[in-house]
N, CA, C and O atoms as a Maestro MAE file, in Angstrom:
{
 s_m_m2io_version
 :::
 2.0.0
}

f_m_ct {
 s_m_title
 :::
 protein
 m_atom[320] {
  # First column is atom index #
  i_m_mmod_type
  r_m_x_coord
  r_m_y_coord
  r_m_z_coord
  i_m_residue_number
  s_m_chain_name
  s_m_pdb_residue_name
  s_m_pdb_atom_name
  i_m_atomic_number
  :::
  1 25 1.094 -1.366 -0.002 1 A "MET " " N  " 7
  2 3 0.137 0.027 0.221 1 A "MET " " CA " 6
  3 2 1.143 1.116 0.293 1 A "MET " " C  " 6
  4 15 1.165 1.571 -0.850 1 A "MET " " O  " 8
  5 25 1.617 1.487 0.703 2 A "LYS " " N  " 7
  6 3 3.086 2.347 0.685 2 A "LYS " " CA " 6
  7 2 3.436 2.922 -0.602 2 A "LYS " " C  " 6
  8 15 3.226 4.040 -1.072 2 A "LYS " " O  " 8
  9 25 4.084 1.779 -1.110 3 A "LYS " " N  " 7
  10 3 4.330 1.923 -2.761 3 A "LYS " " CA " 6
  11 2 3.477 2.482 -3.423 3 A "LYS " " C  " 6
  12 15 3.812 3.474 -4.070 3 A "LYS " " O  " 8
  13 25 2.122 2.016 -3.462 4 A "ASN " " N  " 7
  14 3 1.195 2.531 -3.967 4 A "ASN " " CA " 6
  15 2 0.948 4.153 -3.895 4 A "ASN " " C  " 6
  16 15 0.672 4.834 -4.882 4 A "ASN " " O  " 8
  17 25 1.066 4.555 -2.824 5 A "LEU " " N  " 7
  18 3 0.951 5.685 -2.282 5 A "LEU " " CA " 6
  19 2 2.181 7.084 -3.033 5 A "LEU " " C  " 6
  20 15 1.990 8.268 -3.309 5 A "LEU " " O  " 8
  21 25 3.455 6.139 -3.142 6 A "LEU " " N  " 7
  22 3 4.631 6.886 -3.241 6 A "LEU " " CA " 6
  23 2 4.368 6.793 -5.014 6 A "LEU " " C  " 6
  24 15 4.973 7.699 -5.587 6 A "LEU " " O  " 8
  25 25 3.782 6.104 -5.719 7 A "ASN " " N  " 7
  26 3 4.031 6.204 -7.321 7 A "ASN " " CA " 6
  27 2 2.704 7.177 -7.150 7 A "ASN " " C  " 6
  28 15 2.654 8.085 -7.979 7 A "ASN " " O  " 8
  29 25 1.724 7.124 -6.283 8 A "LYS " " N  " 7
  30 3 0.787 8.198 -6.932 8 A "LYS " " CA " 6
  31 2 1.314 9.193 -6.796 8 A "LYS " " C  " 6
  32 15 1.118 9.926 -7.765 8 A "LYS " " O  " 8
  33 25 2.011 9.684 -5.932 9 A "ILE " " N  " 7
  34 3 2.540 10.944 -5.905 9 A "ILE " " CA " 6
  35 2 3.955 11.535 -6.465 9 A "ILE " " C  " 6
  36 15 4.440 12.642 -6.233 9 A "ILE " " O  " 8
  37 25 4.474 10.490 -7.262 10 A "ARG " " N  " 7
  38 3 5.864 10.392 -7.747 10 A "ARG " " CA " 6
  39 2 5.587 11.745 -8.957 10 A "ARG " " C  " 6
  40 15 6.254 12.778 -9.009 10 A "ARG " " O  " 8
  41 25 4.776 11.491 -9.583 11 A "PRO " " N  " 7
  42 3 4.598 12.720 -10.849 11 A "PRO " " CA " 6
  43 2 4.452 14.001 -10.271 11 A "PRO " " C  " 6
  44 15 4.250 14.801 -11.184 11 A "PRO " " O  " 8
  45 25 4.464 14.689 -8.908 12 A "TYR " " N  " 7
  46 3 4.215 15.620 -8.475 12 A "TYR " " CA " 6
  47 2 5.608 16.116 -7.996 12 A "TYR " " C  " 6
  48 15 6.126 17.228 -8.091 12 A "TYR " " O  " 8
  49 25 6.137 14.749 -7.356 13 A "ILE " " N  " 7
  50 3 7.775 15.658 -6.623 13 A "ILE " " CA " 6
  51 2 8.942 15.101 -7.397 13 A "ILE " " C  " 6
  52 15 8.888 14.479 -8.457 13 A "ILE " " O  " 8
  53 25 9.862 15.383 -6.785 14 A "SER " " N  " 7
  54 3 11.180 15.077 -7.264 14 A "SER " " CA " 6
  55 2 12.181 14.689 -6.073 14 A "SER " " C  " 6
  56 15 12.171 15.181 -4.945 14 A "SER " " O  " 8
  57 25 12.868 13.904 -6.462 15 A "ILE " " N  " 7
  58 3 14.326 13.792 -5.348 15 A "ILE " " CA " 6
  59 2 15.452 13.772 -6.117 15 A "ILE " " C  " 6
  60 15 15.736 13.063 -7.082 15 A "ILE " " O  " 8
  61 25 16.079 14.670 -5.547 16 A "ASN " " N  " 7
  62 3 17.538 14.971 -6.133 16 A "ASN " " CA " 6
  63 2 18.698 14.929 -4.510 16 A "ASN " " C  " 6
  64 15 18.750 15.820 -3.663 16 A "ASN " " O  " 8
  65 25 19.271 13.981 -4.512 17 A "ARG " " N  " 7
  66 3 20.473 14.399 -3.310 17 A "ARG " " CA " 6
  67 2 21.018 15.671 -3.158 17 A "ARG " " C  " 6
  68 15 21.248 16.326 -2.141 17 A "ARG " " O  " 8
  69 25 21.246 15.995 -4.747 18 A "ASN " " N  " 7
  70 3 22.534 16.991 -4.844 18 A "ASN " " CA " 6
  71 2 21.445 18.503 -4.877 18 A "ASN " " C  " 6
  72 15 22.044 19.576 -4.956 18 A "ASN " " O  " 8
  73 25 20.243 18.531 -4.831 19 A "VAL " " N  " 7
  74 3 19.075 19.709 -4.792 19 A "VAL " " CA " 6
  75 2 18.717 19.570 -3.075 19 A "VAL " " C  " 6
  76 15 18.433 18.569 -2.418 19 A "VAL " " O  " 8
  77 25 18.881 21.216 -2.607 20 A "VAL " " N  " 7
  78 3 18.227 20.699 -0.961 20 A "VAL " " CA " 6
  79 2 18.375 19.741 -0.654 20 A "VAL " " C  " 6
  80 15 17.381 19.122 -0.274 20 A "VAL " " O  " 8
  81 25 19.598 19.121 -0.645 21 A "ASN " " N  " 7
  82 3 19.947 17.786 0.227 21 A "ASN " " CA " 6
  83 2 19.193 16.999 0.197 21 A "ASN " " C  " 6
  84 15 18.991 16.454 1.282 21 A "ASN " " O  " 8
  85 25 18.347 16.484 -1.039 22 A "GLY " " N  " 7
  86 3 18.035 15.523 -1.268 22 A "GLY " " CA " 6
  87 2 16.242 15.354 -0.460 22 A "GLY " " C  " 6
  88 15 15.528 14.359 -0.333 22 A "GLY " " O  " 8
  89 25 16.031 16.776 -0.063 23 A "GLU " " N  " 7
  90 3 14.391 16.831 0.091 23 A "GLU " " CA " 6
  91 2 13.103 16.701 -1.053 23 A "GLU " " C  " 6
  92 15 13.049 17.160 -2.194 23 A "GLU " " O  " 8
  93 25 12.285 16.048 -0.434 24 A "PRO " " N  " 7
  94 3 11.187 15.745 -1.838 24 A "PRO " " CA " 6
  95 2 10.761 17.215 -1.966 24 A "PRO " " C  " 6
  96 15 10.470 17.972 -1.041 24 A "PRO " " O  " 8
  97 25 10.780 17.520 -3.485 25 A "LEU " " N  " 7
  98 3 10.410 18.837 -3.962 25 A "LEU " " CA " 6
  99 2 9.073 18.926 -5.003 25 A "LEU " " C  " 6
  100 15 8.787 18.231 -5.978 25 A "LEU " " O  " 8
  101 25 8.450 19.954 -4.446 26 A "PHE " " N  " 7
  102 3 7.324 19.803 -6.063 26 A "PHE " " CA " 6
  103 2 8.520 20.257 -7.432 26 A "PHE " " C  " 6
  104 15 9.286 21.200 -7.631 26 A "PHE " " O  " 8
  105 25 8.080 18.790 -8.285 27 A "LYS " " N  " 7
  106 3 8.501 18.640 -9.693 27 A "LYS " " CA " 6
  107 2 8.427 20.050 -10.046 27 A "LYS " " C  " 6
  108 15 7.529 20.874 -9.873 27 A "LYS " " O  " 8
  109 25 9.700 20.147 -10.638 28 A "GLY " " N  " 7
  110 3 10.078 21.627 -11.325 28 A "GLY " " CA " 6
  111 2 10.177 23.092 -10.287 28 A "GLY " " C  " 6
  112 15 10.043 24.285 -10.559 28 A "GLY " " O  " 8
  113 25 10.402 22.544 -9.315 29 A "THR " " N  " 7
  114 3 10.652 23.777 -8.449 29 A "THR " " CA " 6
  115 2 11.496 23.712 -7.232 29 A "THR " " C  " 6
  116 15 11.523 22.564 -6.790 29 A "THR " " O  " 8
  117 25 12.192 24.554 -6.545 30 A "ARG " " N  " 7
  118 3 13.073 24.267 -5.434 30 A "ARG " " CA " 6
  119 2 12.105 24.124 -4.115 30 A "ARG " " C  " 6
  120 15 12.689 24.103 -3.031 30 A "ARG " " O  " 8
  121 25 10.832 24.034 -4.116 31 A "ILE " " N  " 7
  122 3 10.330 24.262 -2.590 31 A "ILE " " CA " 6
  123 2 9.981 22.699 -2.218 31 A "ILE " " C  " 6
  124 15 9.514 21.801 -2.918 31 A "ILE " " O  " 8
  125 25 10.424 22.731 -0.734 32 A "PRO " " N  " 7
  126 3 10.170 21.546 -0.401 32 A "PRO " " CA " 6
  127 2 8.600 20.782 0.134 32 A "PRO " " C  " 6
  128 15 7.797 21.322 0.895 32 A "PRO " " O  " 8
  129 25 8.484 19.717 -0.354 33 A "VAL " " N  " 7
  130 3 7.036 19.256 0.080 33 A "VAL " " CA " 6
  131 2 6.801 19.818 1.594 33 A "VAL " " C  " 6
  132 15 5.720 20.382 1.763 33 A "VAL " " O  " 8
  133 25 7.682 19.735 2.721 34 A "SER " " N  " 7
  134 3 7.511 19.593 3.974 34 A "SER " " CA " 6
  135 2 7.056 21.170 3.953 34 A "SER " " C  " 6
  136 15 5.949 21.369 4.454 34 A "SER " " O  " 8
  137 25 7.634 22.129 3.529 35 A "PHE " " N  " 7
  138 3 7.665 23.421 3.217 35 A "PHE " " CA " 6
  139 2 6.338 24.052 3.535 35 A "PHE " " C  " 6
  140 15 6.076 24.874 4.413 35 A "PHE " " O  " 8
  141 25 5.388 23.375 2.441 36 A "VAL " " N  " 7
  142 3 4.217 23.877 1.955 36 A "VAL " " CA " 6
  143 2 3.236 22.742 3.418 36 A "VAL " " C  " 6
  144 15 2.224 23.146 3.992 36 A "VAL " " O  " 8
  145 25 3.797 21.602 3.645 37 A "VAL " " N  " 7
  146 3 3.201 20.789 4.775 37 A "VAL " " CA " 6
  147 2 3.039 21.767 6.229 37 A "VAL " " C  " 6
  148 15 2.053 21.904 6.953 37 A "VAL " " O  " 8
  149 25 4.040 22.209 6.305 38 A "GLU " " N  " 7
  150 3 4.301 23.020 7.503 38 A "GLU " " CA " 6
  151 2 3.385 24.279 7.581 38 A "GLU " " C  " 6
  152 15 2.600 24.481 8.507 38 A "GLU " " O  " 8
  153 25 3.581 25.158 6.441 39 A "GLN " " N  " 7
  154 3 2.745 26.222 6.050 39 A "GLN " " CA " 6
  155 2 1.074 25.801 6.722 39 A "GLN " " C  " 6
  156 15 0.400 26.434 7.535 39 A "GLN " " O  " 8
  157 25 0.722 24.296 5.905 40 A "LEU " " N  " 7
  158 3 -0.974 24.172 6.252 40 A "LEU " " CA " 6
  159 2 -0.934 24.111 7.518 40 A "LEU " " C  " 6
  160 15 -1.912 24.681 8.003 40 A "LEU " " O  " 8
  161 25 -0.180 23.636 8.348 41 A "SER " " N  " 7
  162 3 -0.266 23.313 9.801 41 A "SER " " CA " 6
  163 2 -0.325 24.374 10.260 41 A "SER " " C  " 6
  164 15 -1.288 24.540 11.008 41 A "SER " " O  " 8
  165 25 0.371 25.261 10.115 42 A "LEU " " N  " 7
  166 3 0.364 26.745 10.601 42 A "LEU " " CA " 6
  167 2 -0.855 27.619 10.529 42 A "LEU " " C  " 6
  168 15 -1.049 28.636 11.194 42 A "LEU " " O  " 8
  169 25 -1.885 26.928 9.366 43 A "GLY " " N  " 7
  170 3 -3.305 27.909 9.522 43 A "GLY " " CA " 6
  171 2 -3.131 28.199 7.963 43 A "GLY " " C  " 6
  172 15 -4.183 28.093 7.333 43 A "GLY " " O  " 8
  173 25 -1.982 28.552 7.208 44 A "TRP " " N  " 7
  174 3 -2.065 29.051 5.403 44 A "TRP " " CA " 6
  175 2 -3.180 28.188 4.829 44 A "TRP " " C  " 6
  176 15 -3.355 26.985 5.026 44 A "TRP " " O  " 8
  177 25 -3.806 28.909 4.180 45 A "ASN " " N  " 7
  178 3 -4.779 28.083 2.944 45 A "ASN " " CA " 6
  179 2 -4.130 27.837 1.424 45 A "ASN " " C  " 6
  180 15 -2.966 28.201 1.255 45 A "ASN " " O  " 8
  181 25 -4.685 27.371 0.577 46 A "LEU " " N  " 7
  182 3 -4.065 26.799 -0.443 46 A "LEU " " CA " 6
  183 2 -3.660 28.284 -1.053 46 A "LEU " " C  " 6
  184 15 -2.548 28.322 -1.580 46 A "LEU " " O  " 8
  185 25 -4.424 29.510 -1.047 47 A "LYS " " N  " 7
  186 3 -4.925 30.497 -1.903 47 A "LYS " " CA " 6
  187 2 -3.286 31.211 -1.208 47 A "LYS " " C  " 6
  188 15 -2.398 31.574 -1.980 47 A "LYS " " O  " 8
  189 25 -3.172 31.285 -0.051 48 A "ASP " " N  " 7
  190 3 -1.850 32.139 0.553 48 A "ASP " " CA " 6
  191 2 -0.609 31.285 -0.035 48 A "ASP " " C  " 6
  192 15 0.408 31.836 -0.458 48 A "ASP " " O  " 8
  193 25 -0.775 30.033 -0.021 49 A "ILE " " N  " 7
  194 3 0.702 29.355 -0.676 49 A "ILE " " CA " 6
  195 2 0.711 29.840 -1.793 49 A "ILE " " C  " 6
  196 15 1.681 30.470 -2.214 49 A "ILE " " O  " 8
  197 25 -0.350 29.639 -2.466 50 A "LYS " " N  " 7
  198 3 -0.111 30.074 -4.037 50 A "LYS " " CA " 6
  199 2 0.500 31.024 -4.702 50 A "LYS " " C  " 6
  200 15 1.256 30.971 -5.672 50 A "LYS " " O  " 8
  201 25 -0.040 32.191 -3.873 51 A "LYS " " N  " 7
  202 3 0.025 33.765 -3.766 51 A "LYS " " CA " 6
  203 2 1.437 33.728 -3.654 51 A "LYS " " C  " 6
  204 15 2.002 34.333 -4.566 51 A "LYS " " O  " 8
  205 25 2.274 33.134 -2.704 52 A "ARG " " N  " 7
  206 3 3.580 33.191 -1.843 52 A "ARG " " CA " 6
  207 2 4.297 32.543 -2.913 52 A "ARG " " C  " 6
  208 15 5.406 32.916 -3.296 52 A "ARG " " O  " 8
  209 25 3.327 31.071 -3.638 53 A "HIS " " N  " 7
  210 3 4.706 30.311 -4.644 53 A "HIS " " CA " 6
  211 2 3.944 30.130 -5.452 53 A "HIS " " C  " 6
  212 15 3.127 29.227 -5.273 53 A "HIS " " O  " 8
  213 25 3.905 30.931 -6.688 54 A "PRO " " N  " 7
  214 3 2.774 31.039 -7.986 54 A "PRO " " CA " 6
  215 2 3.238 29.907 -9.006 54 A "PRO " " C  " 6
  216 15 2.590 29.507 -9.973 54 A "PRO " " O  " 8
  217 25 4.532 29.460 -8.579 55 A "GLU " " N  " 7
  218 3 4.924 28.385 -9.513 55 A "GLU " " CA " 6
  219 2 4.296 26.966 -9.234 55 A "GLU " " C  " 6
  220 15 4.546 26.010 -9.968 55 A "GLU " " O  " 8
  221 25 3.519 26.884 -8.203 56 A "LEU " " N  " 7
  222 3 2.893 25.886 -7.917 56 A "LEU " " CA " 6
  223 2 1.205 25.713 -8.072 56 A "LEU " " C  " 6
  224 15 0.329 26.537 -7.807 56 A "LEU " " O  " 8
  225 25 1.119 24.726 -8.450 57 A "ASN " " N  " 7
  226 3 -0.277 24.206 -9.104 57 A "ASN " " CA " 6
  227 2 -1.143 23.854 -7.691 57 A "ASN " " C  " 6
  228 15 -0.621 23.412 -6.667 57 A "ASN " " O  " 8
  229 25 -2.279 24.088 -7.827 58 A "PHE " " N  " 7
  230 3 -3.231 23.973 -6.658 58 A "PHE " " CA " 6
  231 2 -3.285 22.443 -6.902 58 A "PHE " " C  " 6
  232 15 -2.482 22.006 -6.078 58 A "PHE " " O  " 8
  233 25 -3.572 21.857 -7.285 59 A "TYR " " N  " 7
  234 3 -3.844 20.153 -7.501 59 A "TYR " " CA " 6
  235 2 -2.584 19.540 -7.133 59 A "TYR " " C  " 6
  236 15 -2.657 18.756 -6.187 59 A "TYR " " O  " 8
  237 25 -1.691 19.678 -7.544 60 A "HIS " " N  " 7
  238 3 -0.230 19.173 -7.082 60 A "HIS " " CA " 6
  239 2 -0.126 19.118 -5.884 60 A "HIS " " C  " 6
  240 15 0.129 18.092 -5.252 60 A "HIS " " O  " 8
  241 25 -0.389 20.687 -5.228 61 A "ILE " " N  " 7
  242 3 -0.808 20.746 -3.423 61 A "ILE " " CA " 6
  243 2 -1.391 19.739 -3.147 61 A "ILE " " C  " 6
  244 15 -0.726 18.894 -2.547 61 A "ILE " " O  " 8
  245 25 -2.913 19.401 -3.478 62 A "ARG " " N  " 7
  246 3 -3.641 18.797 -3.120 62 A "ARG " " CA " 6
  247 2 -3.174 17.585 -2.810 62 A "ARG " " C  " 6
  248 15 -2.948 17.167 -1.674 62 A "ARG " " O  " 8
  249 25 -3.019 16.978 -3.901 63 A "LYS " " N  " 7
  250 3 -2.600 15.342 -4.299 63 A "LYS " " CA " 6
  251 2 -1.602 15.105 -3.252 63 A "LYS " " C  " 6
  252 15 -1.713 14.222 -2.402 63 A "LYS " " O  " 8
  253 25 -0.596 15.949 -3.346 64 A "VAL " " N  " 7
  254 3 1.078 15.431 -2.374 64 A "VAL " " CA " 6
  255 2 0.268 15.451 -0.943 64 A "VAL " " C  " 6
  256 15 0.302 14.497 -0.165 64 A "VAL " " O  " 8
  257 25 -0.363 16.492 -0.732 65 A "VAL " " N  " 7
  258 3 -0.966 16.719 0.910 65 A "VAL " " CA " 6
  259 2 -1.654 15.391 1.532 65 A "VAL " " C  " 6
  260 15 -1.420 14.764 2.565 65 A "VAL " " O  " 8
  261 25 -2.624 15.209 0.456 66 A "SER " " N  " 7
  262 3 -3.664 14.139 0.398 66 A "SER " " CA " 6
  263 2 -2.940 12.843 0.835 66 A "SER " " C  " 6
  264 15 -2.911 12.324 1.950 66 A "SER " " O  " 8
  265 25 -2.314 12.418 -0.427 67 A "PHE " " N  " 7
  266 3 -0.889 11.424 0.019 67 A "PHE " " CA " 6
  267 2 -0.584 11.279 1.149 67 A "PHE " " C  " 6
  268 15 -1.031 10.369 1.848 67 A "PHE " " O  " 8
  269 25 0.187 12.097 1.517 68 A "LEU " " N  " 7
  270 3 1.130 11.993 2.659 68 A "LEU " " CA " 6
  271 2 0.424 11.788 3.812 68 A "LEU " " C  " 6
  272 15 0.740 10.963 4.670 68 A "LEU " " O  " 8
  273 25 -1.187 13.025 3.888 69 A "SER " " N  " 7
  274 3 -2.336 12.479 4.951 69 A "SER " " CA " 6
  275 2 -2.621 11.192 5.231 69 A "SER " " C  " 6
  276 15 -2.804 10.706 6.348 69 A "SER " " O  " 8
  277 25 -2.645 10.773 4.414 70 A "ILE " " N  " 7
  278 3 -3.146 9.080 3.843 70 A "ILE " " CA " 6
  279 2 -2.006 8.121 4.530 70 A "ILE " " C  " 6
  280 15 -2.183 7.200 5.328 70 A "ILE " " O  " 8
  281 25 -0.722 8.643 3.947 71 A "GLY " " N  " 7
  282 3 0.505 7.606 4.171 71 A "GLY " " CA " 6
  283 2 0.660 7.946 6.037 71 A "GLY " " C  " 6
  284 15 0.968 6.999 6.761 71 A "GLY " " O  " 8
  285 25 0.466 9.061 6.529 72 A "LYS " " N  " 7
  286 3 0.896 9.132 8.236 72 A "LYS " " CA " 6
  287 2 -0.080 8.078 8.968 72 A "LYS " " C  " 6
  288 15 0.202 7.524 10.030 72 A "LYS " " O  " 8
  289 25 -1.349 7.872 8.191 73 A "LYS " " N  " 7
  290 3 -2.548 7.598 8.742 73 A "LYS " " CA " 6
  291 2 -2.333 5.832 8.830 73 A "LYS " " C  " 6
  292 15 -2.686 5.028 9.694 73 A "LYS " " O  " 8
  293 25 -1.582 5.651 7.507 74 A "LEU " " N  " 7
  294 3 -0.957 4.357 7.374 74 A "LEU " " CA " 6
  295 2 -0.118 3.557 8.233 74 A "LEU " " C  " 6
  296 15 -0.172 2.428 8.720 74 A "LEU " " O  " 8
  297 25 0.476 4.290 8.245 75 A "LYS " " N  " 7
  298 3 1.913 4.484 9.552 75 A "LYS " " CA " 6
  299 2 1.378 4.434 10.849 75 A "LYS " " C  " 6
  300 15 2.159 3.991 11.691 75 A "LYS " " O  " 8
  301 25 0.412 4.721 11.192 76 A "LYS " " N  " 7
  302 3 0.070 4.874 12.545 76 A "LYS " " CA " 6
  303 2 -1.046 3.474 12.785 76 A "LYS " " C  " 6
  304 15 -1.291 3.228 13.966 76 A "LYS " " O  " 8
  305 25 -1.498 2.862 12.071 77 A "LEU " " N  " 7
  306 3 -2.212 1.582 11.792 77 A "LEU " " CA " 6
  307 2 -0.746 0.559 12.008 77 A "LEU " " C  " 6
  308 15 -0.557 -0.191 12.966 77 A "LEU " " O  " 8
  309 25 0.077 0.749 10.980 78 A "ASP " " N  " 7
  310 3 1.453 0.055 11.086 78 A "ASP " " CA " 6
  311 2 2.122 -0.568 12.545 78 A "ASP " " C  " 6
  312 15 2.694 -1.571 12.975 78 A "ASP " " O  " 8
  313 25 1.514 1.067 13.075 79 A "GLY " " N  " 7
  314 3 2.251 0.803 14.638 79 A "GLY " " CA " 6
  315 2 1.391 0.107 15.541 79 A "GLY " " C  " 6
  316 15 2.012 -0.210 16.555 79 A "GLY " " O  " 8
  317 25 0.079 -0.283 15.554 80 A "MET " " N  " 7
  318 3 -0.452 -0.653 16.424 80 A "MET " " CA " 6
  319 2 -0.129 -2.218 16.742 80 A "MET " " C  " 6
  320 15 -0.661 -2.775 17.701 80 A "MET " " O  " 8
  :::
 }
 m_bond[319] {
  # First column is bond index #
  i_m_from
  i_m_to
  i_m_order
  :::
  1 1 2 1
  2 2 3 1
  3 3 4 2
  4 3 5 1
  5 5 6 1
  6 6 7 1
  7 7 8 2
  8 7 9 1
  9 9 10 1
  10 10 11 1
  11 11 12 2
  12 11 13 1
  13 13 14 1
  14 14 15 1
  15 15 16 2
  16 15 17 1
  17 17 18 1
  18 18 19 1
  19 19 20 2
  20 19 21 1
  21 21 22 1
  22 22 23 1
  23 23 24 2
  24 23 25 1
  25 25 26 1
  26 26 27 1
  27 27 28 2
  28 27 29 1
  29 29 30 1
  30 30 31 1
  31 31 32 2
  32 31 33 1
  33 33 34 1
  34 34 35 1
  35 35 36 2
  36 35 37 1
  37 37 38 1
  38 38 39 1
  39 39 40 2
  40 39 41 1
  41 41 42 1
  42 42 43 1
  43 43 44 2
  44 43 45 1
  45 45 46 1
  46 46 47 1
  47 47 48 2
  48 47 49 1
  49 49 50 1
  50 50 51 1
  51 51 52 2
  52 51 53 1
  53 53 54 1
  54 54 55 1
  55 55 56 2
  56 55 57 1
  57 57 58 1
  58 58 59 1
  59 59 60 2
  60 59 61 1
  61 61 62 1
  62 62 63 1
  63 63 64 2
  64 63 65 1
  65 65 66 1
  66 66 67 1
  67 67 68 2
  68 67 69 1
  69 69 70 1
  70 70 71 1
  71 71 72 2
  72 71 73 1
  73 73 74 1
  74 74 75 1
  75 75 76 2
  76 75 77 1
  77 77 78 1
  78 78 79 1
  79 79 80 2
  80 79 81 1
  81 81 82 1
  82 82 83 1
  83 83 84 2
  84 83 85 1
  85 85 86 1
  86 86 87 1
  87 87 88 2
  88 87 89 1
  89 89 90 1
  90 90 91 1
  91 91 92 2
  92 91 93 1
  93 93 94 1
  94 94 95 1
  95 95 96 2
  96 95 97 1
  97 97 98 1
  98 98 99 1
  99 99 100 2
  100 99 101 1
  101 101 102 1
  102 102 103 1
  103 103 104 2
  104 103 105 1
  105 105 106 1
  106 106 107 1
  107 107 108 2
  108 107 109 1
  109 109 110 1
  110 110 111 1
  111 111 112 2
  112 111 113 1
  113 113 114 1
  114 114 115 1
  115 115 116 2
  116 115 117 1
  117 117 118 1
  118 118 119 1
  119 119 120 2
  120 119 121 1
  121 121 122 1
  122 122 123 1
  123 123 124 2
  124 123 125 1
  125 125 126 1
  126 126 127 1
  127 127 128 2
  128 127 129 1
  129 129 130 1
  130 130 131 1
  131 131 132 2
  132 131 133 1
  133 133 134 1
  134 134 135 1
  135 135 136 2
  136 135 137 1
  137 137 138 1
  138 138 139 1
  139 139 140 2
  140 139 141 1
  141 141 142 1
  142 142 143 1
  143 143 144 2
  144 143 145 1
  145 145 146 1
  146 146 147 1
  147 147 148 2
  148 147 149 1
  149 149 150 1
  150 150 151 1
  151 151 152 2
  152 151 153 1
  153 153 154 1
  154 154 155 1
  155 155 156 2
  156 155 157 1
  157 157 158 1
  158 158 159 1
  159 159 160 2
  160 159 161 1
  161 161 162 1
  162 162 163 1
  163 163 164 2
  164 163 165 1
  165 165 166 1
  166 166 167 1
  167 167 168 2
  168 167 169 1
  169 169 170 1
  170 170 171 1
  171 171 172 2
  172 171 173 1
  173 173 174 1
  174 174 175 1
  175 175 176 2
  176 175 177 1
  177 177 178 1
  178 178 179 1
  179 179 180 2
  180 179 181 1
  181 181 182 1
  182 182 183 1
  183 183 184 2
  184 183 185 1
  185 185 186 1
  186 186 187 1
  187 187 188 2
  188 187 189 1
  189 189 190 1
  190 190 191 1
  191 191 192 2
  192 191 193 1
  193 193 194 1
  194 194 195 1
  195 195 196 2
  196 195 197 1
  197 197 198 1
  198 198 199 1
  199 199 200 2
  200 199 201 1
  201 201 202 1
  202 202 203 1
  203 203 204 2
  204 203 205 1
  205 205 206 1
  206 206 207 1
  207 207 208 2
  208 207 209 1
  209 209 210 1
  210 210 211 1
  211 211 212 2
  212 211 213 1
  213 213 214 1
  214 214 215 1
  215 215 216 2
  216 215 217 1
  217 217 218 1
  218 218 219 1
  219 219 220 2
  220 219 221 1
  221 221 222 1
  222 222 223 1
  223 223 224 2
  224 223 225 1
  225 225 226 1
  226 226 227 1
  227 227 228 2
  228 227 229 1
  229 229 230 1
  230 230 231 1
  231 231 232 2
  232 231 233 1
  233 233 234 1
  234 234 235 1
  235 235 236 2
  236 235 237 1
  237 237 238 1
  238 238 239 1
  239 239 240 2
  240 239 241 1
  241 241 242 1
  242 242 243 1
  243 243 244 2
  244 243 245 1
  245 245 246 1
  246 246 247 1
  247 247 248 2
  248 247 249 1
  249 249 250 1
  250 250 251 1
  251 251 252 2
  252 251 253 1
  253 253 254 1
  254 254 255 1
  255 255 256 2
  256 255 257 1
  257 257 258 1
  258 258 259 1
  259 259 260 2
  260 259 261 1
  261 261 262 1
  262 262 263 1
  263 263 264 2
  264 263 265 1
  265 265 266 1
  266 266 267 1
  267 267 268 2
  268 267 269 1
  269 269 270 1
  270 270 271 1
  271 271 272 2
  272 271 273 1
  273 273 274 1
  274 274 275 1
  275 275 276 2
  276 275 277 1
  277 277 278 1
  278 278 279 1
  279 279 280 2
  280 279 281 1
  281 281 282 1
  282 282 283 1
  283 283 284 2
  284 283 285 1
  285 285 286 1
  286 286 287 1
  287 287 288 2
  288 287 289 1
  289 289 290 1
  290 290 291 1
  291 291 292 2
  292 291 293 1
  293 293 294 1
  294 294 295 1
  295 295 296 2
  296 295 297 1
  297 297 298 1
  298 298 299 1
  299 299 300 2
  300 299 301 1
  301 301 302 1
  302 302 303 1
  303 303 304 2
  304 303 305 1
  305 305 306 1
  306 306 307 1
  307 307 308 2
  308 307 309 1
  309 309 310 1
  310 310 311 1
  311 311 312 2
  312 311 313 1
  313 313 314 1
  314 314 315 1
  315 315 316 2
  316 315 317 1
  317 317 318 1
  318 318 319 1
  319 319 320 2
  :::
 }
}
């Protein structure tokens, strides 16, 4: 199941150990996925993020964040 989640978000992210220390980035940008997830956790909405990072696509943000949240839920279940 986890591998399936990774395959679903792979079109939207890139990982290169020579760019931003291998942090997963939104494809075509140097914006770490973790940075956007952090902004959302601090109460930013998608419009705020898009305004600050116009190179990001709403669809891609939603896809990556939704799959990451599903992955976290699966990780919690694995730990039970």
